[in-house]
PyMOL commands that place a pseudoatom at each C-alpha (Angstrom):
pseudoatom trace, name=CA, resn=UNK, resi=1, chain=A, elem=C, hetatm=0, pos=[112.453, 66.520, 102.823]
pseudoatom trace, name=CA, resn=UNK, resi=2, chain=A, elem=C, hetatm=0, pos=[110.449, 68.580, 100.333]
pseudoatom trace, name=CA, resn=UNK, resi=3, chain=A, elem=C, hetatm=0, pos=[106.899, 69.791, 100.922]
pseudoatom trace, name=CA, resn=UNK, resi=4, chain=A, elem=C, hetatm=0, pos=[105.335, 67.217, 98.599]
pseudoatom trace, name=CA, resn=UNK, resi=5, chain=A, elem=C, hetatm=0, pos=[106.871, 64.310, 100.493]
pseudoatom trace, name=CA, resn=UNK, resi=6, chain=A, elem=C, hetatm=0, pos=[106.164, 65.731, 103.932]
pseudoatom trace, name=CA, resn=UNK, resi=7, chain=A, elem=C, hetatm=0, pos=[102.457, 66.524, 103.475]
pseudoatom trace, name=CA, resn=UNK, resi=8, chain=A, elem=C, hetatm=0, pos=[101.569, 64.212, 100.641]
pseudoatom trace, name=CA, resn=UNK, resi=9, chain=A, elem=C, hetatm=0, pos=[100.303, 67.140, 98.571]
pseudoatom trace, name=CA, resn=UNK, resi=10, chain=A, elem=C, hetatm=0, pos=[101.899, 69.501, 96.046]
pseudoatom trace, name=CA, resn=UNK, resi=11, chain=A, elem=C, hetatm=0, pos=[102.927, 72.997, 97.166]
pseudoatom trace, name=CA, resn=UNK, resi=12, chain=A, elem=C, hetatm=0, pos=[100.477, 75.892, 96.954]
pseudoatom trace, name=CA, resn=UNK, resi=13, chain=A, elem=C, hetatm=0, pos=[100.221, 77.938, 93.770]
pseudoatom trace, name=CA, resn=UNK, resi=14, chain=A, elem=C, hetatm=0, pos=[101.786, 81.299, 94.588]
pseudoatom trace, name=CA, resn=UNK, resi=15, chain=A, elem=C, hetatm=0, pos=[100.225, 83.000, 91.564]
pseudoatom trace, name=CA, resn=UNK, resi=16, chain=A, elem=C, hetatm=0, pos=[96.710, 82.195, 92.740]
pseudoatom trace, name=CA, resn=UNK, resi=17, chain=A, elem=C, hetatm=0, pos=[97.524, 83.229, 96.306]
pseudoatom trace, name=CA, resn=UNK, resi=18, chain=A, elem=C, hetatm=0, pos=[98.888, 86.569, 95.088]
pseudoatom trace, name=CA, resn=UNK, resi=19, chain=A, elem=C, hetatm=0, pos=[95.760, 87.089, 92.994]
pseudoatom trace, name=CA, resn=UNK, resi=20, chain=A, elem=C, hetatm=0, pos=[93.629, 86.367, 96.076]
pseudoatom trace, name=CA, resn=UNK, resi=21, chain=A, elem=C, hetatm=0, pos=[95.650, 88.932, 98.018]
pseudoatom trace, name=CA, resn=UNK, resi=22, chain=A, elem=C, hetatm=0, pos=[95.108, 91.535, 95.305]
pseudoatom trace, name=CA, resn=UNK, resi=23, chain=A, elem=C, hetatm=0, pos=[91.368, 90.853, 95.390]
pseudoatom trace, name=CA, resn=UNK, resi=24, chain=A, elem=C, hetatm=0, pos=[91.399, 91.500, 99.129]
pseudoatom trace, name=CA, resn=UNK, resi=25, chain=A, elem=C, hetatm=0, pos=[93.422, 94.717, 98.739]
pseudoatom trace, name=CA, resn=UNK, resi=26, chain=A, elem=C, hetatm=0, pos=[91.163, 96.290, 96.105]
pseudoatom trace, name=CA, resn=UNK, resi=27, chain=A, elem=C, hetatm=0, pos=[88.331, 97.137, 98.542]
pseudoatom trace, name=CA, resn=UNK, resi=28, chain=A, elem=C, hetatm=0, pos=[90.834, 98.679, 100.944]
pseudoatom trace, name=CA, resn=UNK, resi=29, chain=A, elem=C, hetatm=0, pos=[92.187, 100.953, 98.258]
pseudoatom trace, name=CA, resn=UNK, resi=30, chain=A, elem=C, hetatm=0, pos=[88.737, 101.749, 96.903]
pseudoatom trace, name=CA, resn=UNK, resi=31, chain=A, elem=C, hetatm=0, pos=[87.378, 102.749, 100.311]
pseudoatom trace, name=CA, resn=UNK, resi=32, chain=A, elem=C, hetatm=0, pos=[90.439, 104.325, 101.931]
pseudoatom trace, name=CA, resn=UNK, resi=33, chain=A, elem=C, hetatm=0, pos=[91.088, 106.646, 98.981]
pseudoatom trace, name=CA, resn=UNK, resi=34, chain=A, elem=C, hetatm=0, pos=[88.348, 109.022, 100.095]
pseudoatom trace, name=CA, resn=UNK, resi=35, chain=A, elem=C, hetatm=0, pos=[89.318, 111.792, 97.674]
pseudoatom trace, name=CA, resn=UNK, resi=36, chain=A, elem=C, hetatm=0, pos=[88.113, 109.658, 94.780]
pseudoatom trace, name=CA, resn=UNK, resi=37, chain=A, elem=C, hetatm=0, pos=[84.492, 109.556, 96.000]
pseudoatom trace, name=CA, resn=UNK, resi=38, chain=A, elem=C, hetatm=0, pos=[84.067, 112.550, 98.334]
pseudoatom trace, name=CA, resn=UNK, resi=39, chain=A, elem=C, hetatm=0, pos=[81.553, 114.406, 96.156]
pseudoatom trace, name=CA, resn=UNK, resi=40, chain=A, elem=C, hetatm=0, pos=[77.809, 114.743, 95.687]
pseudoatom trace, name=CA, resn=UNK, resi=41, chain=A, elem=C, hetatm=0, pos=[77.485, 114.301, 91.929]
pseudoatom trace, name=CA, resn=UNK, resi=42, chain=A, elem=C, hetatm=0, pos=[76.257, 112.156, 90.234]
pseudoatom trace, name=CA, resn=UNK, resi=43, chain=A, elem=C, hetatm=0, pos=[73.048, 111.623, 92.190]
pseudoatom trace, name=CA, resn=UNK, resi=44, chain=A, elem=C, hetatm=0, pos=[71.251, 108.307, 91.646]
pseudoatom trace, name=CA, resn=UNK, resi=45, chain=A, elem=C, hetatm=0, pos=[67.780, 107.796, 93.086]
pseudoatom trace, name=CA, resn=UNK, resi=46, chain=A, elem=C, hetatm=0, pos=[68.179, 110.859, 95.269]
pseudoatom trace, name=CA, resn=UNK, resi=47, chain=A, elem=C, hetatm=0, pos=[71.374, 109.520, 96.851]
pseudoatom trace, name=CA, resn=UNK, resi=48, chain=A, elem=C, hetatm=0, pos=[74.636, 111.419, 96.401]
pseudoatom trace, name=CA, resn=UNK, resi=49, chain=A, elem=C, hetatm=0, pos=[77.642, 109.650, 94.898]
pseudoatom trace, name=CA, resn=UNK, resi=50, chain=A, elem=C, hetatm=0, pos=[79.324, 109.345, 98.312]
pseudoatom trace, name=CA, resn=UNK, resi=51, chain=A, elem=C, hetatm=0, pos=[76.473, 107.202, 99.669]
pseudoatom trace, name=CA, resn=UNK, resi=52, chain=A, elem=C, hetatm=0, pos=[75.811, 104.877, 96.737]
pseudoatom trace, name=CA, resn=UNK, resi=53, chain=A, elem=C, hetatm=0, pos=[79.532, 104.402, 96.055]
pseudoatom trace, name=CA, resn=UNK, resi=54, chain=A, elem=C, hetatm=0, pos=[80.036, 103.050, 99.558]
pseudoatom trace, name=CA, resn=UNK, resi=55, chain=A, elem=C, hetatm=0, pos=[76.879, 100.938, 99.338]
pseudoatom trace, name=CA, resn=UNK, resi=56, chain=A, elem=C, hetatm=0, pos=[78.110, 99.469, 96.060]
pseudoatom trace, name=CA, resn=UNK, resi=57, chain=A, elem=C, hetatm=0, pos=[81.297, 98.398, 97.830]
pseudoatom trace, name=CA, resn=UNK, resi=58, chain=A, elem=C, hetatm=0, pos=[79.254, 96.250, 100.229]
pseudoatom trace, name=CA, resn=UNK, resi=59, chain=A, elem=C, hetatm=0, pos=[78.432, 93.944, 97.317]
pseudoatom trace, name=CA, resn=UNK, resi=60, chain=A, elem=C, hetatm=0, pos=[81.841, 94.305, 95.663]
pseudoatom trace, name=CA, resn=UNK, resi=61, chain=A, elem=C, hetatm=0, pos=[83.645, 93.426, 98.912]
pseudoatom trace, name=CA, resn=UNK, resi=62, chain=A, elem=C, hetatm=0, pos=[81.574, 90.317, 99.452]
pseudoatom trace, name=CA, resn=UNK, resi=63, chain=A, elem=C, hetatm=0, pos=[82.107, 89.201, 95.840]
pseudoatom trace, name=CA, resn=UNK, resi=64, chain=A, elem=C, hetatm=0, pos=[85.861, 89.804, 96.027]
pseudoatom trace, name=CA, resn=UNK, resi=65, chain=A, elem=C, hetatm=0, pos=[86.155, 88.060, 99.382]
pseudoatom trace, name=CA, resn=UNK, resi=66, chain=A, elem=C, hetatm=0, pos=[84.280, 85.032, 98.035]
pseudoatom trace, name=CA, resn=UNK, resi=67, chain=A, elem=C, hetatm=0, pos=[86.450, 84.991, 94.893]
pseudoatom trace, name=CA, resn=UNK, resi=68, chain=A, elem=C, hetatm=0, pos=[89.609, 85.213, 97.029]
pseudoatom trace, name=CA, resn=UNK, resi=69, chain=A, elem=C, hetatm=0, pos=[88.344, 82.350, 99.197]
pseudoatom trace, name=CA, resn=UNK, resi=70, chain=A, elem=C, hetatm=0, pos=[87.725, 80.180, 96.126]
pseudoatom trace, name=CA, resn=UNK, resi=71, chain=A, elem=C, hetatm=0, pos=[91.176, 81.036, 94.743]
pseudoatom trace, name=CA, resn=UNK, resi=72, chain=A, elem=C, hetatm=0, pos=[92.855, 80.062, 98.015]
pseudoatom trace, name=CA, resn=UNK, resi=73, chain=A, elem=C, hetatm=0, pos=[90.976, 76.764, 98.070]
pseudoatom trace, name=CA, resn=UNK, resi=74, chain=A, elem=C, hetatm=0, pos=[92.107, 76.105, 94.502]
pseudoatom trace, name=CA, resn=UNK, resi=75, chain=A, elem=C, hetatm=0, pos=[95.686, 77.214, 95.170]
pseudoatom trace, name=CA, resn=UNK, resi=76, chain=A, elem=C, hetatm=0, pos=[96.264, 75.122, 98.253]
pseudoatom trace, name=CA, resn=UNK, resi=77, chain=A, elem=C, hetatm=0, pos=[96.767, 71.430, 97.734]
pseudoatom trace, name=CA, resn=UNK, resi=78, chain=A, elem=C, hetatm=0, pos=[94.262, 68.942, 99.041]
pseudoatom trace, name=CA, resn=UNK, resi=79, chain=A, elem=C, hetatm=0, pos=[95.239, 67.544, 102.418]
pseudoatom trace, name=CA, resn=UNK, resi=80, chain=A, elem=C, hetatm=0, pos=[93.179, 64.455, 103.273]
pseudoatom trace, name=CA, resn=UNK, resi=81, chain=A, elem=C, hetatm=0, pos=[91.796, 64.184, 106.784]
pseudoatom trace, name=CA, resn=UNK, resi=82, chain=A, elem=C, hetatm=0, pos=[92.864, 61.229, 108.857]
pseudoatom trace, name=CA, resn=UNK, resi=83, chain=A, elem=C, hetatm=0, pos=[90.548, 59.101, 110.985]
pseudoatom trace, name=CA, resn=UNK, resi=84, chain=A, elem=C, hetatm=0, pos=[91.228, 61.189, 114.112]
pseudoatom trace, name=CA, resn=UNK, resi=85, chain=A, elem=C, hetatm=0, pos=[90.158, 64.374, 112.271]
pseudoatom trace, name=CA, resn=UNK, resi=86, chain=A, elem=C, hetatm=0, pos=[93.612, 65.902, 111.952]
pseudoatom trace, name=CA, resn=UNK, resi=87, chain=A, elem=C, hetatm=0, pos=[94.903, 66.872, 108.543]
pseudoatom trace, name=CA, resn=UNK, resi=88, chain=A, elem=C, hetatm=0, pos=[97.947, 64.956, 107.338]
pseudoatom trace, name=CA, resn=UNK, resi=89, chain=A, elem=C, hetatm=0, pos=[99.842, 68.210, 106.893]
pseudoatom trace, name=CA, resn=UNK, resi=90, chain=A, elem=C, hetatm=0, pos=[99.494, 69.207, 110.535]
pseudoatom trace, name=CA, resn=UNK, resi=91, chain=A, elem=C, hetatm=0, pos=[102.266, 68.592, 113.032]
pseudoatom trace, name=CA, resn=UNK, resi=92, chain=A, elem=C, hetatm=0, pos=[101.745, 65.732, 115.378]
pseudoatom trace, name=CA, resn=UNK, resi=93, chain=A, elem=C, hetatm=0, pos=[102.341, 66.329, 119.073]
pseudoatom trace, name=CA, resn=UNK, resi=94, chain=A, elem=C, hetatm=0, pos=[104.889, 63.947, 120.526]
pseudoatom trace, name=CA, resn=UNK, resi=95, chain=A, elem=C, hetatm=0, pos=[103.775, 62.243, 123.721]
for i in range(1, 95): cmd.bond("trace and resi %d" % i, "trace and resi %d" % (i + 1))
show_as sticks, trace
zoom trace
């Protein structure tokens, strides 16, 4: 039985899921590669580069996380919710 027949929805788009994963990895690389921003110059508003670079990532991380979330929602097929609140793609417990 293929995934479309089993869940009633088409399979997830792997390209969009990979793109969402890349968006989530970018902040990790940008913040864990300390050598790229461990300096004082240029100073903006009295703050050294080290400080405002990290503060900038607060906004970049939230934007990338939101974009990744939207991509995952778009990539995954719609699974309608049944009357009991369980998604049709979820396994049913045998009683």
